[in-house]
C-alpha positions in Angstrom: -80.7 18.5 40.2 -84.2 17.1 40.2 -85.6 13.6 40.6 -87.3 11.9 37.6 -88.7 8.5 36.9 -90.6 6.7 34.2 -93.8 7.6 36.0 -92.7 11.2 36.7 -90.5 12.3 33.8 -89.3 15.9 33.3 -90.7 17.9 30.4 -88.5 19.2 27.6 -89.0 22.7 28.9 -87.8 21.7 32.4 -84.7 20.0 31.0 -83.8 22.8 28.6 -84.3 25.4 31.4 -82.1 23.3 33.7 -79.4 23.1 31.0 -79.6 26.9 30.4 -79.3 27.6 34.1 -76.2 25.4 34.3 -74.6 26.9 31.1 -75.3 30.4 32.3 -73.2 29.8 35.3 -70.2 29.1 33.1 -67.8 32.1 32.6 -66.3 33.2 29.3 -63.5 31.1 27.8 -60.9 31.2 25.1 -61.5 28.7 22.2 -59.2 28.0 19.3 -60.4 26.6 16.0 -60.7 27.1 12.2 -63.4 29.2 10.6 -65.3 26.9 8.3 -68.3 29.2 7.7 -68.8 33.0 8.1 -72.2 34.4 7.6 -72.7 38.2 8.1 -76.4 38.6 7.9 -78.2 41.8 7.0 -78.7 42.8 10.7 -76.0 43.6 13.2 -75.1 40.0 14.0 -72.7 37.5 12.3 -72.6 33.8 12.6 -69.5 31.6 12.5 -68.9 27.8 12.4 -65.8 27.2 14.4 -64.2 23.8 13.6 -61.5 21.6 15.0 -60.0 20.0 11.9 -58.1 17.3 13.9 -61.3 15.9 15.5 -63.9 16.9 12.8 -66.0 18.7 15.5 -67.5 22.2 15.3 -69.3 24.8 17.4 -71.7 27.6 16.5 -70.5 31.1 17.3 -72.4 34.3 17.1 -71.1 37.8 17.5 -71.7 41.4 16.7 -70.4 42.5 13.3 -68.1 45.0 15.0 -66.2 42.0 16.5 -65.7 40.6 13.0 -64.6 44.1 11.8 -62.0 44.4 14.6 -60.5 41.1 13.5 -60.4 41.9 9.8 -59.1 40.7 7.4 -60.3 37.1 8.1 -59.3 34.9 5.2 -61.2 31.7 4.4 -60.3 28.9 6.8 -58.5 31.3 9.1 -57.3 29.8 12.4 -58.5 32.0 15.3 -58.9 32.2 19.0 -62.2 33.5 20.3 -63.1 34.9 23.7 -66.7 33.8 24.1 -69.4 32.9 26.7 -71.5 29.7 26.2 -75.2 30.3 25.8 -78.0 27.8 25.7 -81.1 28.5 23.6 -84.1 26.8 25.0 -86.3 27.2 21.9 -84.2 24.9 19.7 -82.0 23.2 22.3 -78.7 24.5 20.9 -75.5 25.7 22.4 -73.9 28.8 20.9 -70.8 30.7 21.9 -71.3 34.5 22.1 -68.0 35.9 20.9 -66.6 39.1 22.5 -63.2 39.1 20.8 -61.6 37.3 17.9 -57.9 37.1 17.3 -56.2 35.4 14.4 -53.4 33.0 15.2 -50.2 34.4 13.7 -48.0 32.6 11.3 -45.2 32.8 13.8 -47.2 31.1 16.4 -48.4 28.4 14.0 -44.8 27.8 13.0 -43.8 27.4 16.6 -46.6 24.9 17.2 -45.7 23.0 14.0 -42.0 22.8 15.2 -43.1 21.5 18.6 -45.3 18.9 16.9 -42.5 18.0 14.6 -40.1 17.5 17.5 -42.8 15.3 19.3 -43.4 13.1 16.3 -39.6 12.8 15.6 -39.0 11.7 19.2 -41.7 9.0 18.8 -39.7 7.7 15.7 -42.4 8.5 13.1 -39.8 10.1 10.8 -37.1 7.5 11.2 -35.6 6.2 7.9 -35.7 2.7 9.2 -39.5 2.8 9.2 -39.6 3.8 5.5 -41.0 1.3 3.1 -39.4 0.8 -0.3 -41.6 1.7 -3.3 -42.6 -1.2 -5.5 -40.9 -1.5 -8.9 -44.1 -1.9 -10.9 -47.3 -1.5 -8.8 -50.5 -3.3 -9.8 -52.5 -0.2 -9.0 -51.5 3.3 -7.9 -53.7 5.1 -5.4 -54.0 8.8 -6.0 -55.4 11.4 -3.5 -55.7 14.8 -5.0 -57.9 17.8 -5.5 -60.9 17.8 -7.8 -59.9 18.4 -11.4 -56.5 19.9 -10.5 -53.3 20.3 -12.4 -51.6 18.1 -9.8 -53.8 15.2 -10.7 -53.2 15.7 -14.4 -49.4 15.9 -13.8 -49.3 12.6 -11.9 -51.6 10.7 -14.2 -50.3 12.0 -17.6 -46.6 11.7 -16.7 -47.1 8.2 -15.2 -49.0 7.0 -18.3 -46.3 8.5 -20.5 -43.7 6.5 -18.7 -45.8 3.3 -18.3 -48.9 3.4 -20.5 -50.6 0.4 -18.8 -50.5 1.9 -15.3 -53.8 1.7 -13.4 -54.9 4.4 -11.0 -57.4 4.4 -8.2 -58.2 8.1 -7.8 -59.9 9.8 -4.8 -60.7 13.4 -5.5 -61.0 15.3 -2.2 -60.9 18.8 -0.7 -57.2 19.7 -0.3 -57.6 23.0 1.4 -59.7 24.4 4.2 -61.7 22.9 7.0 -62.8 19.7 5.3 -59.3 18.8 3.9 -58.1 16.7 6.8 -61.3 14.7 7.1 -61.6 13.9 3.4 -57.9 13.2 2.8 -57.9 10.9 5.9 -61.0 9.0 4.7 -59.5 8.6 1.2 -56.3 7.3 2.7 -58.1 4.7 4.8 -60.0 3.5 1.7 -56.9 3.1 -0.4 -55.0 1.4 2.4 -57.8 -1.1 2.7 -57.6 -1.9 -1.0 -55.3 -4.9 -1.4 -54.7 -4.1 -5.1 -53.2 -0.7 -4.3 -49.4 -1.1 -4.0 -48.5 2.6 -3.5 -50.4 5.8 -2.6 -49.7 9.3 -3.9 -51.0 12.3 -1.9 -50.6 15.4 -4.0 -51.7 19.0 -4.4 -50.3 22.1 -6.0 -48.6 24.9 -4.4 -50.2 27.4 -2.0 -49.7 29.6 1.0 -48.5 28.4 4.3 -52.1 28.4 5.6 -53.3 26.5 2.5 -50.9 23.6 3.3 -51.6 23.4 7.0 -54.0 20.4 6.7 -51.1 18.3 5.5 -49.3 19.0 8.8 -52.3 17.9 10.9 -51.3 15.5 13.6 -54.1 13.1 13.0 -53.3 12.8 9.3 -49.6 12.4 9.9 -50.1 9.7 12.5 -52.6 7.9 10.1 -50.0 8.0 7.3 -47.3 6.6 9.6 -49.6 3.7 10.5 -50.2 2.7 6.8 -48.5 -0.4 5.5 -48.8 0.7 1.9 -45.9 2.9 0.8 -46.9 6.6 0.6 -45.5 9.2 -1.7 -46.0 12.8 -0.7 -46.1 15.5 -3.4 -47.4 18.5 -1.6 -46.8 22.0 -3.1 -43.4 22.8 -4.5 -39.9 21.8 -3.4 -39.6 24.7 -0.9 -42.8 23.6 0.9 -42.3 21.1 3.6 -45.5 20.0 5.5 -45.1 17.3 8.1 -46.7 14.7 5.8 -43.4 14.9 3.7 -41.4 13.8 6.7 -43.5 10.7 7.5 -44.1 9.6 3.9 -42.0 6.8 2.6 -40.9 9.0 -0.3 -41.0 12.8 -0.6 -41.4 14.0 -4.2 -40.5 17.6 -5.0 -43.5 18.0 -7.4 -46.4 15.9 -8.7 -44.4 15.2 -11.9 -41.5 14.0 -9.7 -44.0 11.7 -7.9 -45.0 10.1 -11.3 -41.4 9.5 -12.1 -40.9 7.5 -9.0 -44.1 5.4 -8.7 -43.7 3.7 -12.1 -40.6 3.0 -14.2 -40.0 4.5 -17.7 -40.8 1.8 -20.2 -38.3 3.1 -22.7 -35.5 3.0 -20.1 -36.6 -0.5 -19.0 -36.6 -1.7 -22.7 -33.1 -0.2 -23.1 -31.9 -1.8 -19.9 -33.3 -5.2 -20.9 -31.6 -4.9 -24.3 -28.3 -4.0 -22.6 -28.6 -6.9 -20.2 -29.3 -9.3 -23.1 -26.3 -7.9 -24.9 -24.1 -8.4 -21.8 -25.5 -11.9 -21.4 -24.8 -12.7 -25.1 -21.2 -11.4 -24.8 -20.6 -13.3 -21.6 -21.9 -16.5 -23.2 -19.9 -16.0 -26.4 -16.8 -15.3 -24.3 -17.4 -18.5 -22.4 -17.8 -20.5 -25.6 -14.6 -18.9 -27.1 -12.7 -19.8 -23.9 -13.9 -23.4 -23.9 -13.2 -23.7 -27.6 -9.6 -22.5 -27.1 -9.2 -25.0 -24.3 -10.5 -27.8 -26.4 -8.1 -26.7 -29.2 -5.3 -26.7 -26.7 -6.1 -30.2 -25.6 -6.4 -31.4 -29.2 -2.9 -30.0 -30.0 -1.2 -31.7 -27.2 1.2 -34.5 -28.3 -0.7 -37.1 -26.4 -3.7 -36.5 -28.6 -1.7 -36.8 -31.8 0.1 -40.0 -30.6 -1.5 -41.7 -27.6 1.5 -44.1 -27.4 3.6 -41.2 -26.3 2.3 -41.8 -22.8 3.7 -45.4 -22.8 6.9 -44.6 -24.7 7.8 -41.7 -22.5 7.2 -43.7 -19.4 9.1 -46.7 -20.9 12.1 -44.5 -21.5 12.0 -43.2 -17.9 11.7 -46.8 -16.6 14.7 -47.9 -18.7 16.8 -45.0 -17.5 15.9 -45.8 -13.9 16.7 -49.5 -14.4 20.1 -48.6 -15.9 20.8 -46.3 -13.1 19.9 -49.0 -10.6 22.1 -51.5 -12.4 25.1 -49.2 -12.4 24.4 -48.3 -8.7 24.1 -51.9 -7.7 27.3 -52.9 -9.7 29.2 -50.1 -8.0 28.0 -51.3 -4.6 29.1 -54.9 -5.4 32.5 -53.8 -6.6 33.1 -51.8 -3.4 31.9 -54.7 -1.3 34.3 -57.1 -3.1 37.3 -54.8 -2.6 36.4 -54.4 1.0 36.1 -58.2 1.4 39.6 -58.7 -0.1 41.1 -56.2 2.4 39.3 -57.8 5.3 40.4 -61.3 4.1 44.0 -60.1 4.0 43.8 -58.7 7.4 42.3 -61.9 8.8 45.0 -63.9 7.1 47.7 -61.7 8.7 46.2 -62.2 12.1 45.5 -66.0 11.7 47.7 -68.6 13.6 48.0 -70.4 10.2 50.3 -67.7 9.0 52.6 -68.5 11.9 52.5 -72.2 11.2 53.3 -71.5 7.6 56.5 -69.9 8.7 57.7 -73.3 10.3 56.2 -73.1 13.8 53.9 -75.7 15.4 51.3 -75.6 18.1 51.5 -78.0 21.0 48.2 -78.9 22.7 47.3 -81.1 25.6 44.7 -83.8 25.3 42.2 -81.4 26.8 42.8 -79.1 23.8 44.6 -76.5 25.9 47.7 -75.1 24.3 50.9 -75.9 26.2 52.6 -72.7 26.9 54.9 -73.7 29.8 57.2 -76.8 29.6 57.4 -77.0 33.4 53.9 -78.1 33.5 54.6 -81.1 31.3 55.3 -84.5 32.9 56.8 -87.6 31.4 54.2 -89.7 29.8 51.8 -86.8 28.9 50.2 -87.2 25.5 50.6 -84.2 23.3 49.0 -83.1 20.0 51.2 -81.3 17.5 49.7 -79.1 14.9 51.9 -78.1 11.9 51.3 -75.9 8.9 50.1 -79.0 7.1 48.7 -81.8 9.2 48.9 -83.0 12.8 50.8 -85.5 14.9 50.8 -87.0 18.4 53.7 -87.2 20.8 54.6 -88.4 24.3 56.7 -86.5 26.8 59.7 -88.7 27.8 61.7 -86.3 29.9 61.1 -82.9 31.3 64.4 -81.1 31.3 63.9 -77.4 31.4 66.8 -75.1 31.0 66.7 -71.9 32.9 
């Protein structure tokens, strides 16, 4: 390190030399990325632009053509790992990796990485069905992210307009394959998500190889789709293709045509459904009218409606019958009471002292009213009251002779 100040600044040459000295001390490293540019110039050297699609960053790589030849074939946008040493060029102040070996990342390794990423995102809940948003019945505007002038775009637009002619599209044509696909698709997705008129977003492209569809399994794009509030329909490739975007989307369409069938309703089917509902409503209303009409007819046919006095006459008959029953019941009770009274009267008569008097006996009472039962207790001169069957008389005791 060296000391600098505003009064004693370092020159560009000194700075670049210092950087070169620092970079030269770095050893060779393994770097993974995607080949976005490959330029084999007329000489013995080749130049590569190595890109990280998830971060939209790139590095310049140079190597001998023999290194390229050893790694052939290198398809466009191939994912590779490069063994290279960093080099700093003081003339133009640029960092370049000098490649010594290039290896393609195999499909098996890519599949393993995708499976690990899939498990990670699933564990975070990005694929949960509870987080899916229901598609709107009739969107005001449909956002469409697709390739430039592709059959997938035509399939979505034409089939959607065939189903609902007034559907409105907000289309973003982007690169759907290669190094720039993730960046452009992500940017288009952010734009459509920010548009308040867009009610649903369709991301589509036609079929392709496993490597062609890799951008739609990019972690950054998948996480961006998961964070969107607008429902997303994924229509990537064919039904057998399954990029990670399909798992995080709110609806996964098997084809672009299938996506069009789900983002807008079929106007013919809707008209038929409305006609069916109208017919059901009409039948229901007519059934209700018929039911109420039959009820009114039933009420009208009742006897009370033909002769309102029947309510009074029927009740009068009931009252007369009840009154007659009460009279008969009360008469029976009186008759029984009279018979019982006669019997009681007869029993009372039989037990009354008057009956004894009627047979010729009399009752002797003292002046105190006490009945004289014992002649020994009487004394000459006592006044007595004699009660006969008919009338009373007084007497005086003259003698008291009691025979034993």
